C-alpha positions in Angstrom: -45.2 143.5 135.2 -42.6 144.5 137.7 -43.5 141.6 139.8 -42.5 139.1 137.1 -38.9 140.3 136.8 -36.2 137.9 137.5 -34.6 138.2 140.9 -30.8 138.6 141.2 -28.8 135.6 142.4 -27.8 135.7 146.0 -24.2 136.9 146.7 -22.1 134.2 148.3 -19.5 135.2 150.8 -17.3 132.2 150.2 -14.1 132.9 148.3 -13.2 130.5 145.5 -10.3 128.2 146.1 -7.2 128.8 144.1 -5.7 125.6 142.6 -2.0 125.2 143.6 0.4 125.6 140.7 2.9 122.6 140.7 6.6 123.5 140.5 7.0 121.0 137.6 4.8 123.4 135.5 6.8 126.5 136.4 10.4 125.0 136.3 10.7 124.9 132.5 9.4 128.4 132.0 11.7 129.7 134.8 14.7 128.1 133.2 13.9 129.4 129.8 13.4 133.0 131.1 16.6 132.7 133.1 18.7 131.6 130.1 17.1 134.3 128.0 17.9 136.9 130.6 21.5 135.8 130.8 21.9 135.9 127.0 20.4 139.4 126.9 22.7 140.5 129.7 25.7 139.1 127.8 24.9 141.0 124.7 24.2 144.3 126.5 27.1 144.0 128.9 30.1 142.4 127.2 29.5 141.9 123.5 32.1 143.8 121.4 34.4 143.7 124.3 37.0 141.2 125.3 34.7 138.2 124.6 33.1 139.1 121.2 31.0 136.5 119.5 30.3 138.6 116.4 32.9 140.8 114.6 32.2 144.5 113.8 30.2 147.2 115.5 26.7 146.0 114.7 25.8 144.5 118.0 27.4 147.4 119.9 25.3 149.9 118.0 22.0 148.0 118.6 22.6 147.8 122.4 24.5 151.1 123.0 21.8 152.9 124.8 20.8 149.9 126.8 24.4 149.8 128.0 24.3 153.3 129.3 20.9 152.8 130.8 22.1 149.8 132.8 25.4 151.5 133.8 27.8 149.4 131.6 30.7 151.6 130.3 31.3 151.3 126.6 33.5 154.4 125.7 
């Protein structure tokens, strides 16, 4: 019964080829992530300062700890 067992497949030493990723596929995502990062940096760094988009203290309270973590003064 042991002789009728299925033999394992031979191990190939060839590495599979990685298909190149075209820049056209990456560019829209890179632009989106860059714009999103700039908007986030704006809200954490300068919102409720001299260029306030929203009035009140709501945005300041939401990003207060992030400002201190990133080194932005807010007091």
